[in-house]
A tleap script that builds the chain and sets N, CA, C and O, in Angstrom:
source leaprc.protein.ff14SB
mol = sequence {
  NLYS LYS THR PHE PHE LEU TYR GLU THR VAL
  MET SER SER GLN PHE ALA VAL ALA PHE TYR
  HIE LEU GLY ASN ARG ASN TRP ARG GLY ALA
  VAL ILE LEU LEU GLY GLU GLY ILE ASN ARG
  LEU GLY TYR TYR ARG PRO VAL TYR ALA GLU
  ILE SER VAL GLU ASP LEU CYS GLY GLN SER
  VAL LYS ILE LEU LYS ALA LEU GLN GLN ALA
  GLY GLN GLU LYS VAL ASP ASP PHE LEU PRO
  LEU LEU ALA GLY ALA GLU VAL ALA ASP LEU
  ARG LEU PRO LYS ILE ILE LYS VAL ALA LYS
  CASN
}
set mol.1.N position { 0.820 -1.193 0.000 }
set mol.1.CA position { 0.000 0.000 0.000 }
set mol.1.C position { 0.869 1.264 0.000 }
set mol.1.O position { 0.548 2.233 -0.688 }
set mol.2.N position { 1.974 1.260 0.773 }
set mol.2.CA position { 2.857 2.424 0.788 }
set mol.2.C position { 3.435 2.694 -0.597 }
set mol.2.O position { 3.524 3.844 -1.028 }
set mol.3.N position { 3.829 1.622 -1.293 }
set mol.3.CA position { 4.408 1.800 -2.622 }
set mol.3.C position { 3.383 2.392 -3.574 }
set mol.3.O position { 3.707 3.288 -4.353 }
set mol.4.N position { 2.141 1.901 -3.522 }
set mol.4.CA position { 1.096 2.446 -4.390 }
set mol.4.C position { 0.896 3.929 -4.103 }
set mol.4.O position { 0.778 4.731 -5.029 }
set mol.5.N position { 0.858 4.294 -2.836 }
set mol.5.CA position { 0.663 5.693 -2.457 }
set mol.5.C position { 1.796 6.553 -2.994 }
set mol.5.O position { 1.559 7.659 -3.480 }
set mol.6.N position { 3.017 6.057 -2.910 }
set mol.6.CA position { 4.160 6.791 -3.437 }
set mol.6.C position { 4.000 7.014 -4.934 }
set mol.6.O position { 4.142 8.140 -5.411 }
set mol.7.N position { 3.711 5.969 -5.666 }
set mol.7.CA position { 3.587 6.102 -7.114 }
set mol.7.C position { 2.390 6.961 -7.497 }
set mol.7.O position { 2.452 7.711 -8.470 }
set mol.8.N position { 1.312 6.860 -6.746 }
set mol.8.CA position { 0.144 7.693 -7.020 }
set mol.8.C position { 0.507 9.165 -6.858 }
set mol.8.O position { 0.139 9.998 -7.685 }
set mol.9.N position { 1.221 9.473 -5.801 }
set mol.9.CA position { 1.609 10.860 -5.537 }
set mol.9.C position { 2.539 11.383 -6.621 }
set mol.9.O position { 2.338 12.477 -7.147 }
set mol.10.N position { 3.543 10.608 -6.947 }
set mol.10.CA position { 4.567 11.068 -7.886 }
set mol.10.C position { 4.079 11.044 -9.326 }
set mol.10.O position { 4.235 12.023 -10.057 }
set mol.11.N position { 3.497 9.940 -9.727 }
set mol.11.CA position { 3.222 9.729 -11.144 }
set mol.11.C position { 1.911 10.331 -11.624 }
set mol.11.O position { 1.822 10.775 -12.769 }
set mol.12.N position { 0.910 10.355 -10.787 }
set mol.12.CA position { -0.382 10.709 -11.347 }
set mol.12.C position { -1.031 11.935 -10.752 }
set mol.12.O position { -1.652 12.710 -11.480 }
set mol.13.N position { -0.912 12.133 -9.482 }
set mol.13.CA position { -1.732 13.195 -8.934 }
set mol.13.C position { -1.005 14.501 -8.725 }
set mol.13.O position { -0.884 15.282 -9.668 }
set mol.14.N position { -0.525 14.767 -7.552 }
set mol.14.CA position { -0.071 16.110 -7.220 }
set mol.14.C position { 0.933 16.718 -8.197 }
set mol.14.O position { 0.712 17.822 -8.696 }
set mol.15.N position { 2.015 16.029 -8.474 }
set mol.15.CA position { 3.030 16.632 -9.333 }
set mol.15.C position { 2.541 16.807 -10.766 }
set mol.15.O position { 2.729 17.867 -11.363 }
set mol.16.N position { 1.923 15.788 -11.309 }
set mol.16.CA position { 1.438 15.887 -12.689 }
set mol.16.C position { 0.414 17.004 -12.825 }
set mol.16.O position { 0.478 17.797 -13.764 }
set mol.17.N position { -0.517 17.066 -11.902 }
set mol.17.CA position { -1.558 18.089 -11.977 }
set mol.17.C position { -0.977 19.473 -11.688 }
set mol.17.O position { -1.432 20.463 -12.261 }
set mol.18.N position { 0.014 19.553 -10.814 }
set mol.18.CA position { 0.661 20.845 -10.550 }
set mol.18.C position { 1.248 21.416 -11.839 }
set mol.18.O position { 1.076 22.599 -12.132 }
set mol.19.N position { 1.934 20.584 -12.602 }
set mol.19.CA position { 2.543 21.081 -13.834 }
set mol.19.C position { 1.510 21.272 -14.943 }
set mol.19.O position { 1.713 22.082 -15.847 }
set mol.20.N position { 0.415 20.539 -14.878 }
set mol.20.CA position { -0.712 20.793 -15.787 }
set mol.20.C position { -1.254 22.204 -15.518 }
set mol.20.O position { -1.491 22.973 -16.449 }
set mol.21.N position { -1.444 22.529 -14.243 }
set mol.21.CA position { -1.916 23.869 -13.881 }
set mol.21.C position { -0.928 24.935 -14.343 }
set mol.21.O position { -1.331 25.984 -14.846 }
set mol.22.N position { 0.347 24.670 -14.175 }
set mol.22.CA position { 1.355 25.623 -14.633 }
set mol.22.C position { 1.210 25.866 -16.135 }
set mol.22.O position { 1.275 27.006 -16.597 }
set mol.23.N position { 1.013 24.788 -16.888 }
set mol.23.CA position { 0.835 24.915 -18.331 }
set mol.23.C position { -0.381 25.733 -18.717 }
set mol.23.O position { -0.418 26.334 -19.791 }
set mol.24.N position { -1.371 25.758 -17.850 }
set mol.24.CA position { -2.577 26.559 -18.071 }
set mol.24.C position { -2.483 27.930 -17.404 }
set mol.24.O position { -3.474 28.651 -17.301 }
set mol.25.N position { -1.291 28.273 -16.960 }
set mol.25.CA position { -1.020 29.561 -16.310 }
set mol.25.C position { -1.813 29.746 -15.012 }
set mol.25.O position { -2.108 30.869 -14.603 }
set mol.26.N position { -2.146 28.637 -14.386 }
set mol.26.CA position { -2.852 28.662 -13.104 }
set mol.26.C position { -1.802 28.585 -11.999 }
set mol.26.O position { -1.520 27.512 -11.465 }
set mol.27.N position { -1.232 29.733 -11.669 }
set mol.27.CA position { -0.160 29.807 -10.681 }
set mol.27.C position { -0.596 29.230 -9.348 }
set mol.27.O position { 0.125 28.432 -8.748 }
set mol.28.N position { -1.763 29.625 -8.884 }
set mol.28.CA position { -2.245 29.182 -7.572 }
set mol.28.C position { -2.377 27.660 -7.515 }
set mol.28.O position { -1.927 27.034 -6.556 }
set mol.29.N position { -2.993 27.063 -8.541 }
set mol.29.CA position { -3.147 25.609 -8.579 }
set mol.29.C position { -1.805 24.899 -8.610 }
set mol.29.O position { -1.621 23.877 -7.950 }
set mol.30.N position { -0.867 25.444 -9.380 }
set mol.30.CA position { 0.462 24.833 -9.467 }
set mol.30.C position { 1.170 24.875 -8.120 }
set mol.30.O position { 1.763 23.883 -7.697 }
set mol.31.N position { 1.112 26.007 -7.452 }
set mol.31.CA position { 1.792 26.168 -6.164 }
set mol.31.C position { 1.164 25.269 -5.104 }
set mol.31.O position { 1.877 24.605 -4.351 }
set mol.32.N position { -0.149 25.246 -5.041 }
set mol.32.CA position { -0.830 24.427 -4.028 }
set mol.32.C position { -0.523 22.948 -4.224 }
set mol.32.O position { -0.151 22.264 -3.271 }
set mol.33.N position { -0.675 22.448 -5.447 }
set mol.33.CA position { -0.485 21.013 -5.672 }
set mol.33.C position { 0.975 20.593 -5.595 }
set mol.33.O position { 1.274 19.475 -5.174 }
set mol.34.N position { 1.869 21.452 -5.987 }
set mol.34.CA position { 3.288 21.133 -5.834 }
set mol.34.C position { 3.631 21.031 -4.348 }
set mol.34.O position { 4.344 20.118 -3.931 }
set mol.35.N position { 3.125 21.959 -3.562 }
set mol.35.CA position { 3.344 21.904 -2.116 }
set mol.35.C position { 2.738 20.665 -1.483 }
set mol.35.O position { 3.358 20.040 -0.623 }
set mol.36.N position { 1.530 20.305 -1.902 }
set mol.36.CA position { 0.887 19.097 -1.366 }
set mol.36.C position { 1.675 17.848 -1.736 }
set mol.36.O position { 1.841 16.947 -0.914 }
set mol.37.N position { 2.160 17.794 -2.971 }
set mol.37.CA position { 2.948 16.638 -3.400 }
set mol.37.C position { 4.221 16.488 -2.585 }
set mol.37.O position { 4.584 15.382 -2.186 }
set mol.38.N position { 4.893 17.596 -2.341 }
set mol.38.CA position { 6.117 17.572 -1.534 }
set mol.38.C position { 5.802 17.089 -0.120 }
set mol.38.O position { 6.516 16.253 0.432 }
set mol.39.N position { 4.742 17.616 0.453 }
set mol.39.CA position { 4.361 17.208 1.814 }
set mol.39.C position { 4.000 15.731 1.891 }
set mol.39.O position { 4.366 15.053 2.851 }
set mol.40.N position { 3.293 15.230 0.898 }
set mol.40.CA position { 2.888 13.823 0.907 }
set mol.40.C position { 4.083 12.890 0.792 }
set mol.40.O position { 4.047 11.769 1.299 }
set mol.41.N position { 5.131 13.341 0.136 }
set mol.41.CA position { 6.307 12.490 -0.038 }
set mol.41.C position { 7.232 12.481 1.172 }
set mol.41.O position { 8.139 11.652 1.247 }
set mol.42.N position { 7.019 13.379 2.107 }
set mol.42.CA position { 7.888 13.465 3.274 }
set mol.42.C position { 8.039 12.148 4.016 }
set mol.42.O position { 9.110 11.851 4.545 }
set mol.43.N position { 6.995 11.373 4.057 }
set mol.43.CA position { 6.990 10.084 4.757 }
set mol.43.C position { 7.979 9.091 4.149 }
set mol.43.O position { 8.456 8.192 4.843 }
set mol.44.N position { 8.289 9.242 2.875 }
set mol.44.CA position { 9.101 8.271 2.142 }
set mol.44.C position { 10.578 8.636 2.064 }
set mol.44.O position { 11.365 7.883 1.491 }
set mol.45.N position { 10.967 9.773 2.626 }
set mol.45.CA position { 12.362 10.208 2.562 }
set mol.45.C position { 13.242 9.308 3.402 }
set mol.45.O position { 12.755 8.741 4.381 }
set mol.46.N position { 14.484 9.151 3.078 }
set mol.46.CA position { 15.197 9.719 1.937 }
set mol.46.C position { 15.065 8.882 0.663 }
set mol.46.O position { 15.056 9.432 -0.438 }
set mol.47.N position { 14.963 7.557 0.804 }
set mol.47.CA position { 14.857 6.666 -0.358 }
set mol.47.C position { 13.731 5.686 -0.097 }
set mol.47.O position { 13.588 5.170 1.011 }
set mol.48.N position { 12.935 5.434 -1.121 }
set mol.48.CA position { 11.878 4.437 -0.995 }
set mol.48.C position { 11.677 3.776 -2.348 }
set mol.48.O position { 11.636 4.447 -3.380 }
set mol.49.N position { 11.553 2.462 -2.335 }
set mol.49.CA position { 11.325 1.678 -3.559 }
set mol.49.C position { 12.344 2.037 -4.642 }
set mol.49.O position { 12.000 2.165 -5.817 }
set mol.50.N position { 13.588 2.196 -4.231 }
set mol.50.CA position { 14.705 2.520 -5.121 }
set mol.50.C position { 14.593 3.896 -5.771 }
set mol.50.O position { 15.269 4.167 -6.763 }
set mol.51.N position { 13.756 4.759 -5.226 }
set mol.51.CA position { 13.608 6.122 -5.732 }
set mol.51.C position { 14.200 7.080 -4.707 }
set mol.51.O position { 13.919 6.984 -3.512 }
set mol.52.N position { 15.014 7.996 -5.188 }
set mol.52.CA position { 15.566 9.021 -4.307 }
set mol.52.C position { 14.490 10.080 -4.066 }
set mol.52.O position { 14.415 11.089 -4.767 }
set mol.53.N position { 13.674 9.824 -3.071 }
set mol.53.CA position { 12.582 10.734 -2.733 }
set mol.53.C position { 13.149 12.070 -2.254 }
set mol.53.O position { 12.585 13.126 -2.542 }
set mol.54.N position { 14.243 12.022 -1.537 }
set mol.54.CA position { 14.889 13.247 -1.052 }
set mol.54.C position { 15.273 14.150 -2.220 }
set mol.54.O position { 15.045 15.359 -2.170 }
set mol.55.N position { 15.849 13.579 -3.256 }
set mol.55.CA position { 16.252 14.359 -4.421 }
set mol.55.C position { 15.034 14.910 -5.161 }
set mol.55.O position { 15.025 16.068 -5.577 }
set mol.56.N position { 14.018 14.085 -5.320 }
set mol.56.CA position { 12.793 14.518 -5.993 }
set mol.56.C position { 12.157 15.686 -5.242 }
set mol.56.O position { 11.735 16.670 -5.849 }
set mol.57.N position { 12.095 15.568 -3.922 }
set mol.57.CA position { 11.530 16.653 -3.114 }
set mol.57.C position { 12.394 17.903 -3.201 }
set mol.57.O position { 11.875 19.015 -3.304 }
set mol.58.N position { 13.695 17.727 -3.159 }
set mol.58.CA position { 14.597 18.876 -3.248 }
set mol.58.C position { 14.431 19.640 -4.549 }
set mol.58.O position { 14.388 20.870 -4.554 }
set mol.59.N position { 14.337 18.909 -5.655 }
set mol.59.CA position { 14.123 19.545 -6.955 }
set mol.59.C position { 12.792 20.290 -6.980 }
set mol.59.O position { 12.695 21.406 -7.493 }
set mol.60.N position { 11.780 19.654 -6.419 }
set mol.60.CA position { 10.432 20.228 -6.423 }
set mol.60.C position { 10.335 21.455 -5.526 }
set mol.60.O position { 9.657 22.424 -5.867 }
set mol.61.N position { 11.006 21.417 -4.387 }
set mol.61.CA position { 11.007 22.564 -3.469 }
set mol.61.C position { 11.630 23.782 -4.143 }
set mol.61.O position { 11.149 24.902 -3.967 }
set mol.62.N position { 12.690 23.575 -4.909 }
set mol.62.CA position { 13.327 24.698 -5.606 }
set mol.62.C position { 12.350 25.362 -6.575 }
set mol.62.O position { 12.281 26.589 -6.653 }
set mol.63.N position { 11.599 24.549 -7.308 }
set mol.63.CA position { 10.616 25.105 -8.245 }
set mol.63.C position { 9.501 25.806 -7.480 }
set mol.63.O position { 9.083 26.902 -7.854 }
set mol.64.N position { 9.022 25.183 -6.416 }
set mol.64.CA position { 7.954 25.782 -5.616 }
set mol.64.C position { 8.383 27.144 -5.068 }
set mol.64.O position { 7.635 28.117 -5.168 }
set mol.65.N position { 9.567 27.216 -4.497 }
set mol.65.CA position { 10.053 28.489 -3.943 }
set mol.65.C position { 10.188 29.549 -5.031 }
set mol.65.O position { 9.840 30.711 -4.820 }
set mol.66.N position { 10.691 29.148 -6.188 }
set mol.66.CA position { 10.843 30.104 -7.291 }
set mol.66.C position { 9.484 30.612 -7.757 }
set mol.66.O position { 9.323 31.803 -8.023 }
set mol.67.N position { 8.508 29.717 -7.856 }
set mol.67.CA position { 7.155 30.128 -8.242 }
set mol.67.C position { 6.561 31.081 -7.207 }
set mol.67.O position { 5.963 32.097 -7.559 }
set mol.68.N position { 6.728 30.747 -5.942 }
set mol.68.CA position { 6.183 31.595 -4.880 }
set mol.68.C position { 6.822 32.979 -4.892 }
set mol.68.O position { 6.131 33.983 -4.719 }
set mol.69.N position { 8.127 33.038 -5.094 }
set mol.69.CA position { 8.821 34.326 -5.116 }
set mol.69.C position { 8.445 35.146 -6.345 }
set mol.69.O position { 8.341 36.371 -6.272 }
set mol.70.N position { 8.241 34.470 -7.471 }
set mol.70.CA position { 7.911 35.166 -8.712 }
set mol.70.C position { 6.491 35.717 -8.677 }
set mol.70.O position { 6.235 36.824 -9.151 }
set mol.71.N position { 5.578 34.944 -8.116 }
set mol.71.CA position { 4.185 35.372 -8.048 }
set mol.71.C position { 3.433 35.130 -9.344 }
set mol.71.O position { 4.015 34.792 -10.375 }
set mol.72.N position { 2.140 35.311 -9.260 }
set mol.72.CA position { 1.220 35.070 -10.377 }
set mol.72.C position { 1.623 35.835 -11.635 }
set mol.72.O position { 1.510 35.322 -12.749 }
set mol.73.N position { 2.092 37.058 -11.447 }
set mol.73.CA position { 2.396 37.915 -12.602 }
set mol.73.C position { 3.481 37.347 -13.506 }
set mol.73.O position { 3.552 37.695 -14.685 }
set mol.74.N position { 4.320 36.482 -12.966 }
set mol.74.CA position { 5.446 35.966 -13.746 }
set mol.74.C position { 5.314 34.481 -14.061 }
set mol.74.O position { 6.309 33.818 -14.352 }
set mol.75.N position { 4.102 33.959 -14.006 }
set mol.75.CA position { 3.903 32.528 -14.257 }
set mol.75.C position { 4.385 32.137 -15.656 }
set mol.75.O position { 4.893 31.032 -15.847 }
set mol.76.N position { 4.232 33.026 -16.626 }
set mol.76.CA position { 4.661 32.714 -17.995 }
set mol.76.C position { 6.160 32.451 -18.090 }
set mol.76.O position { 6.607 31.735 -18.986 }
set mol.77.N position { 6.932 33.016 -17.186 }
set mol.77.CA position { 8.381 32.803 -17.196 }
set mol.77.C position { 8.749 31.338 -16.977 }
set mol.77.O position { 9.836 30.904 -17.357 }
set mol.78.N position { 7.841 30.577 -16.361 }
set mol.78.CA position { 8.120 29.182 -16.026 }
set mol.78.C position { 7.624 28.193 -17.084 }
set mol.78.O position { 7.926 27.002 -16.997 }
set mol.79.N position { 6.881 28.658 -18.066 }
set mol.79.CA position { 6.327 27.758 -19.079 }
set mol.79.C position { 7.390 26.986 -19.856 }
set mol.79.O position { 7.143 25.831 -20.201 }
set mol.80.N position { 8.559 27.559 -20.150 }
set mol.80.CA position { 9.578 26.780 -20.859 }
set mol.80.C position { 10.012 25.505 -20.124 }
set mol.80.O position { 10.511 24.574 -20.756 }
set mol.81.N position { 9.829 25.453 -18.800 }
set mol.81.CA position { 10.135 24.223 -18.061 }
set mol.81.C position { 9.386 23.037 -18.649 }
set mol.81.O position { 9.921 21.932 -18.734 }
set mol.82.N position { 8.148 23.275 -19.051 }
set mol.82.CA position { 7.292 22.194 -19.537 }
set mol.82.C position { 7.761 21.636 -20.874 }
set mol.82.O position { 7.369 20.537 -21.266 }
set mol.83.N position { 8.597 22.394 -21.571 }
set mol.83.CA position { 9.157 21.932 -22.843 }
set mol.83.C position { 10.565 21.374 -22.646 }
set mol.83.O position { 11.265 21.083 -23.616 }
set mol.84.N position { 10.974 21.226 -21.389 }
set mol.84.CA position { 12.284 20.656 -21.100 }
set mol.84.C position { 13.404 21.668 -20.985 }
set mol.84.O position { 14.565 21.294 -20.821 }
set mol.85.N position { 13.069 22.943 -21.069 }
set mol.85.CA position { 14.094 23.985 -20.980 }
set mol.85.C position { 14.449 24.274 -19.522 }
set mol.85.O position { 13.721 23.909 -18.599 }
set mol.86.N position { 15.562 24.924 -19.352 }
set mol.86.CA position { 15.994 25.367 -18.027 }
set mol.86.C position { 15.521 26.799 -17.817 }
set mol.86.O position { 15.635 27.641 -18.708 }
set mol.87.N position { 14.995 27.061 -16.638 }
set mol.87.CA position { 14.531 28.400 -16.279 }
set mol.87.C position { 15.145 28.750 -14.929 }
set mol.87.O position { 14.890 28.072 -13.934 }
set mol.88.N position { 15.942 29.792 -14.894 }
set mol.88.CA position { 16.571 30.243 -13.642 }
set mol.88.C position { 17.258 29.087 -12.916 }
set mol.88.O position { 17.074 28.901 -11.714 }
set mol.89.N position { 18.042 28.324 -13.652 }
set mol.89.CA position { 18.765 27.158 -13.115 }
set mol.89.C position { 17.843 26.047 -12.619 }
set mol.89.O position { 18.263 25.221 -11.808 }
set mol.90.N position { 16.608 26.010 -13.086 }
set mol.90.CA position { 15.642 24.976 -12.701 }
set mol.90.C position { 15.251 24.142 -13.904 }
set mol.90.O position { 15.205 24.632 -15.032 }
set mol.91.N position { 14.972 22.885 -13.647 }
set mol.91.CA position { 14.411 21.974 -14.646 }
set mol.91.C position { 13.290 21.208 -13.975 }
set mol.91.O position { 13.201 21.171 -12.748 }
set mol.92.N position { 12.430 20.595 -14.784 }
set mol.92.CA position { 11.390 19.747 -14.203 }
set mol.92.C position { 12.037 18.662 -13.353 }
set mol.92.O position { 13.092 18.142 -13.717 }
set mol.93.N position { 11.426 18.317 -12.238 }
set mol.93.CA position { 11.990 17.261 -11.385 }
set mol.93.C position { 12.082 15.937 -12.126 }
set mol.93.O position { 11.225 15.605 -12.946 }
set mol.94.N position { 13.127 15.191 -11.827 }
set mol.94.CA position { 13.313 13.862 -12.409 }
set mol.94.C position { 13.337 12.838 -11.296 }
set mol.94.O position { 13.864 13.082 -10.210 }
set mol.95.N position { 12.762 11.697 -11.586 }
set mol.95.CA position { 12.799 10.587 -10.641 }
set mol.95.C position { 14.127 9.876 -10.836 }
set mol.95.O position { 14.447 9.433 -11.940 }
set mol.96.N position { 14.890 9.768 -9.772 }
set mol.96.CA position { 16.212 9.153 -9.842 }
set mol.96.C position { 16.187 7.835 -9.090 }
set mol.96.O position { 15.864 7.778 -7.903 }
set mol.97.N position { 16.535 6.783 -9.805 }
set mol.97.CA position { 16.601 5.455 -9.194 }
set mol.97.C position { 17.957 5.300 -8.519 }
set mol.97.O position { 18.990 5.662 -9.083 }
set mol.98.N position { 17.941 4.767 -7.326 }
set mol.98.CA position { 19.189 4.540 -6.598 }
set mol.98.C position { 19.446 3.045 -6.506 }
set mol.98.O position { 18.519 2.235 -6.525 }
set mol.99.N position { 20.707 2.699 -6.406 }
set mol.99.CA position { 21.087 1.288 -6.326 }
set mol.99.C position { 20.675 0.707 -4.981 }
set mol.99.O position { 20.690 1.390 -3.958 }
set mol.100.N position { 20.312 -0.557 -5.006 }
set mol.100.CA position { 19.995 -1.256 -3.758 }
set mol.100.C position { 21.278 -1.478 -2.980 }
set mol.100.O position { 22.345 -1.685 -3.558 }
set mol.101.N position { 21.159 -1.434 -1.671 }
set mol.101.CA position { 22.334 -1.701 -0.820 }
set mol.101.C position { 22.543 -3.178 -0.668 }
set mol.101.O position { 23.479 -3.603 0.010 }
savepdb mol mol.pdb
quit
């Protein structure tokens, strides 16, 4: 059940929908869901199911903070992230698999 919850959080709900909202220029929705996704993953830190949850959260926190500091007026500045571009030293979070011990 824990593994399903992890994959649900990462793959389908909070993060995916947060970036969907960003693509629709819905700053508030992106910020709220990105924050919720980060909070939900806290239980799985630092590594769970061979995924570096700590790294995923760290990448996501950087984007969340940048969005919060930029505010609604600058949401368009972050749209290139969705096309794989780098924005202010940020990229979309990547899931990193770690080796088993």
